[in-house]
C-alpha positions in Angstrom: 81.8 75.4 96.9 85.1 76.9 95.7 88.4 76.6 97.5 87.7 80.0 99.1 84.8 78.5 101.1 82.2 80.7 99.3 79.7 79.6 96.6 79.0 83.2 95.4 80.4 86.7 95.7 79.4 88.5 98.9 77.2 91.1 97.1 75.0 88.2 96.0 74.8 86.5 99.4 74.7 89.3 102.0 72.6 92.4 102.4 75.1 94.4 104.6 78.8 94.8 104.2 80.7 96.6 106.9 84.4 97.7 107.0 85.6 98.8 110.5 89.1 100.3 110.5 91.0 101.8 113.4 93.8 104.3 113.0 97.1 103.4 114.6 95.9 100.1 116.1 98.8 97.7 116.9 98.3 94.0 116.4 99.4 93.1 119.9 96.5 94.9 121.4 93.8 92.7 120.0 94.0 89.9 122.7 95.9 91.8 125.3 95.0 92.7 128.9 95.9 95.5 131.3 95.5 94.8 135.0 93.6 91.7 134.2 91.1 93.6 132.0 90.8 92.9 128.3 91.6 95.8 126.0 89.4 94.6 123.2 86.8 92.1 124.5 84.2 92.8 121.8 86.6 92.6 118.9 88.4 89.5 120.4 85.1 87.7 120.9 84.0 88.6 117.4 87.3 87.2 116.0 86.6 83.8 117.6 83.5 83.6 115.4 85.2 84.8 112.2 88.3 84.3 110.1 91.2 85.7 112.1 94.6 86.0 110.5 97.4 85.8 113.0 99.1 88.8 111.3 97.5 91.4 109.1 100.0 93.4 107.0 99.3 97.1 106.3 100.4 98.5 102.9 102.4 101.1 104.7 103.1 102.7 108.1 100.8 105.7 107.8 97.3 106.6 106.7 98.4 108.3 103.5 100.2 105.1 102.4 97.7 102.5 103.6 94.1 103.7 103.0 94.4 104.3 99.2 95.8 100.8 98.9 93.2 99.3 101.3 90.3 100.8 99.4 91.5 99.9 95.9 93.9 96.9 96.2 96.7 98.8 94.5 100.1 99.5 96.0 100.7 102.8 97.8 103.3 103.8 95.2 100.7 103.7 92.4 99.1 106.9 93.7 100.8 110.2 93.1 101.0 112.0 96.4 99.2 109.0 98.0 95.8 110.4 97.2 93.1 108.8 95.0 92.7 110.1 91.4 89.4 111.5 90.3 86.3 109.5 89.8 85.8 107.2 86.8 89.5 106.2 86.8 91.2 102.9 87.6 91.5 101.3 90.1 88.0 101.4 91.4 87.3 101.7 95.2 85.3 99.2 97.2 82.4 101.7 97.3 82.4 102.1 93.5 82.4 98.4 92.9 79.7 97.7 95.4 77.6 100.6 94.0 77.6 98.7 90.7 76.0 95.8 92.6 73.2 98.1 93.8 74.5 98.8 97.3 73.9 102.1 99.1 77.2 103.3 100.5 78.3 105.5 103.4 81.5 106.4 105.3 82.1 108.1 108.6 85.5 109.4 109.8 87.5 112.4 111.0 90.9 111.9 109.3 92.0 114.9 107.4 94.2 112.8 105.1 91.3 110.9 103.5 88.7 113.5 102.8 86.7 114.2 99.7 89.3 116.9 99.1 91.5 114.1 98.0 88.8 112.0 96.2 88.2 109.5 99.0 84.5 109.9 98.6 84.5 108.0 95.3 81.5 105.7 95.1 80.0 106.9 98.4 76.4 108.1 98.5 77.1 109.7 101.9 80.6 110.7 103.0 80.9 112.1 106.5 84.3 113.7 106.9 85.8 117.1 107.9 84.9 118.8 104.6 83.2 122.1 104.2 80.1 120.4 102.9 79.7 118.4 106.1 80.4 121.4 108.2 77.6 123.3 106.5 75.3 120.4 107.2 76.1 120.3 110.9 77.1 124.0 111.5 80.4 122.9 113.0 83.4 125.1 112.3 82.5 125.9 108.7 84.2 129.3 108.8 87.5 127.7 109.6 87.5 125.7 106.4 86.3 128.6 104.3 89.1 130.7 105.7 91.6 128.0 104.7 90.2 127.7 101.2 90.3 131.5 100.8 93.9 131.9 101.6 95.2 128.7 100.0 97.8 129.4 97.3 98.6 132.8 98.9 101.5 133.8 101.2 99.0 133.8 104.1 98.8 130.0 103.8 102.4 129.7 105.0 101.4 131.8 108.1 98.3 129.6 108.6 100.4 126.4 108.4 102.8 127.8 111.0 99.8 128.7 113.3 98.2 125.3 112.7 101.4 123.6 113.8 101.6 125.7 116.9 98.0 125.0 117.9 98.4 121.3 117.2 101.6 121.1 119.2 100.2 123.1 122.2 96.5 122.1 122.3 96.2 119.0 120.1 93.5 120.8 118.2 93.1 121.9 114.6 92.5 125.5 113.4 90.5 124.1 110.5 88.2 121.4 111.9 86.4 120.2 115.0 87.1 116.6 116.0 84.4 114.2 116.9 85.0 111.2 119.2 84.3 107.7 118.2 81.0 107.4 120.0 79.6 110.4 118.0 80.6 108.8 114.8 79.1 105.5 115.9 75.8 107.3 116.6 75.9 108.7 113.0 76.7 105.3 111.5 73.9 103.6 113.4 71.4 106.2 112.4 72.4 105.6 108.7 72.0 101.9 109.2 68.5 102.5 110.6 67.6 104.6 107.6 68.7 102.0 105.1 67.7 98.4 104.7 69.1 95.8 102.3 72.2 96.2 100.0 74.3 98.6 102.0 78.0 99.2 102.6 79.3 101.0 105.6 82.9 102.1 106.2 83.7 103.5 109.7 87.2 104.7 110.5 88.0 105.5 114.2 90.7 108.1 115.1 90.6 107.9 118.9 93.7 105.6 119.0 95.7 108.2 117.1 97.8 110.5 119.4 97.1 112.3 121.7 95.0 109.2 122.8 92.2 111.0 124.5 89.7 108.5 126.1 86.8 109.3 128.4 87.4 109.3 132.1 85.1 106.3 132.7 87.2 104.3 130.3 90.5 105.3 132.0 89.0 104.3 135.4 88.4 100.8 134.0 92.2 100.4 134.2 92.7 102.1 137.6 93.9 105.7 137.0 93.2 108.9 135.0 95.6 111.1 133.1 94.4 114.6 132.4 93.8 115.8 128.8 96.3 118.6 129.4 99.1 116.2 130.4 98.3 114.0 127.4 98.5 117.0 125.1 101.8 118.0 126.5 103.2 114.4 126.3 101.9 114.0 122.7 103.6 117.3 121.7 106.9 116.3 123.3 106.7 112.8 121.8 106.2 114.2 118.3 109.0 116.9 118.5 111.4 115.6 121.2 110.9 111.9 121.4 114.5 111.2 122.4 113.9 113.2 125.6 110.9 111.2 126.8 111.4 109.7 130.3 110.5 106.1 131.1 107.5 107.3 133.0 106.3 109.5 130.2 106.5 106.6 127.7 104.6 104.5 130.3 101.9 107.2 130.5 101.5 107.4 126.7 101.2 103.6 126.4 98.6 103.7 129.2 96.6 106.4 127.5 96.8 104.5 124.2 95.5 101.4 125.8 92.5 103.3 127.2 91.8 104.7 123.7 91.9 101.2 122.3 89.4 100.1 124.9 87.1 103.0 124.0 87.2 102.1 120.3 86.5 98.5 121.1 83.3 99.6 122.9 82.3 101.4 119.7 83.0 98.4 117.5 80.9 96.4 120.0 78.0 98.8 119.4 78.1 98.2 115.7 78.4 94.4 116.1 75.5 94.4 118.6 73.4 96.3 116.2 74.1 93.9 113.4 73.3 91.0 115.6 70.1 92.3 117.1 68.6 94.4 114.3 70.1 93.2 111.0 71.5 89.9 112.1 75.1 88.9 111.3 73.6 86.0 109.3 73.0 88.6 106.5 76.2 90.6 107.0 79.8 90.5 106.1 82.1 92.4 108.4 85.8 93.1 108.3 87.8 94.7 111.1 91.4 95.9 110.7 93.7 99.0 111.0 95.5 101.2 108.5 98.8 100.9 110.4 100.2 100.4 113.9 102.1 102.6 116.4 105.6 102.7 117.8 106.4 103.5 121.4 110.2 103.9 121.2 110.9 100.2 120.5 113.3 101.4 117.7 114.0 104.8 119.0 110.9 106.6 117.5 107.4 107.5 118.6 104.2 107.4 116.5 104.2 106.4 112.9 105.3 107.7 109.5 108.6 106.7 107.8 109.7 103.3 109.1 108.5 99.7 108.3 109.1 98.0 111.6 106.5 95.4 112.6 105.0 97.6 115.3 103.9 99.9 112.4 102.8 97.4 109.7 101.3 94.5 111.6 97.6 95.0 112.4 94.6 92.9 113.4 92.7 91.4 110.4 89.3 89.8 110.9 86.7 88.8 108.4 83.2 87.4 109.1 81.1 85.9 106.3 78.0 83.9 107.3 78.8 81.2 104.8 82.4 80.7 106.0 83.2 78.7 109.1 85.2 80.5 111.8 88.9 79.9 111.5 92.2 81.0 113.0 94.7 81.4 110.2 98.3 80.9 111.4 100.0 83.0 108.7 100.0 86.5 107.5 97.9 88.3 104.9 97.8 91.8 103.4 94.9 94.1 104.1 95.5 95.3 100.5 93.4 92.3 99.5 90.2 93.7 101.2 88.6 95.0 98.0 88.6 91.6 96.2 87.6 90.0 99.5 84.5 92.1 100.1 83.4 92.3 96.4 84.5 89.2 94.7 84.8 86.7 97.6 88.4 86.0 96.6 91.3 88.0 98.1 91.8 87.0 101.7 89.5 84.0 101.3 92.2 82.4 99.1 94.7 82.6 102.0 92.7 81.0 104.7 94.7 77.8 104.7 98.1 79.1 105.8 98.2 82.8 104.9 100.8 83.9 102.4 104.5 83.4 102.4 105.5 87.0 101.6 103.8 90.4 101.8 105.0 93.9 100.7 104.7 97.2 102.4 106.2 100.6 101.4 106.4 104.3 102.1 107.9 107.3 100.4 107.5 109.7 103.4 110.7 111.5 104.5 113.8 111.9 102.3 114.1 108.3 101.2 111.4 105.8 100.3 111.5 102.4 101.9 110.0 99.1 100.7 109.9 95.8 102.6 109.2 92.2 101.8 108.0 90.4 104.9 108.3 86.6 105.4 107.3 84.7 108.5 110.8 84.6 109.9 112.7 87.4 108.2 112.0 90.8 106.6 114.0 92.5 103.9 114.0 96.3 103.8 115.2 98.2 100.8 115.7 102.0 100.7 115.8 104.2 97.6 119.5 104.2 97.6 119.4 100.4 97.4 120.6 100.0 101.0 119.4 96.7 102.3 118.5 95.7 105.9 117.5 92.3 107.1 115.6 91.7 110.3 114.6 88.6 112.2 111.0 88.1 113.3 110.5 85.9 116.3 109.0 85.8 119.8 111.6 88.3 121.0 110.4 91.0 118.6 112.1 92.3 115.5 115.9 92.9 115.4 118.4 93.7 112.7 120.7 90.8 111.8 124.3 91.0 110.5 125.6 89.6 107.2 126.5 86.2 108.7 123.0 85.6 110.0 121.2 86.3 106.8 119.5 83.3 105.1 120.6 83.7 101.5 117.9 81.3 100.1 115.1 83.2 101.8 116.5 86.5 100.7 116.8 85.3 97.1 113.0 84.5 97.2 112.2 87.9 98.7 114.1 89.7 96.0 111.8 88.1 93.5 108.5 89.1 95.2 
């Protein structure tokens, strides 16, 4: 057995490989409770029987930064426009690499930033997204996409973009696509699993934890009260455009709705895990659970996610189950950018199961200035495009900026070399 704890690469030892990712899922929700009720009981229980890293580090603070890196192992800045290049180019995706090992591959999601339009279907036999091809299969809103494609590149597209913004701000809906909640996507994924047998790779990405955080009434009642969809849409609109005017109660309501959405997604993750246990058996499956980024609720004066690299945005759950590896709680941090080598080669995160890694890197180029950070276990170094440097301390009290006199020069010297 190698120092990774595995004797052979996963494609040679398991029949099913599953990657479950959750949009905007904060690390601190994994083992949290609200009113004495666990937010993620299924995922938390699964973590106890798997390798759980204390801190997973996303490649960036938004989907467009993180998912290309998560699927290929490259850094976000290696992708022009943060989209994948066309097929038959390097680096390969997880799906492409597993296809070479004879795996059937499928993905299910509703995120408009990671569609086949931007080459994210590379290596997948079945890719269920918001594309025109899928809408034609299901008959759901095809005319909307056709209209967009018809006017793209013309002056009418500017009008359409304005209208799209207004509709999203007022109603939380898209002019172009029809959203599907997580339970519907789970149904589709389970049907695909039923229709396949050995050598299969499933990627399922849940969007319910992305604002406006709409969760079913029965899930909200689990925690004691309901917030109407209309109010959530209004709050989400205000949070995105006028975050500095949010009242304390409005922030409280947004956090409550977010927690309800987290619980709803956990129920869907539980359905996938139960299926693997009862039908396929986890003894023949490798499963990873993580998120593309986190979410900020005004901890640093902002709402949502996009341009900053605070820990609320880049620290995420990171859980890996392999039937040949003993369950283990890893006290350190590890990058989700290592998932491709983990799932395909049996290296990657398996090489960090002793103590995690000392330093991890995250980056973004959203907004006017790009930002990179090197995160240690006690401090973080943030570097902007104009070479401005900020140092923060990471401890039980959260993350705070430290002044010149508090900066550990030896640690910073090491970070500069990463």
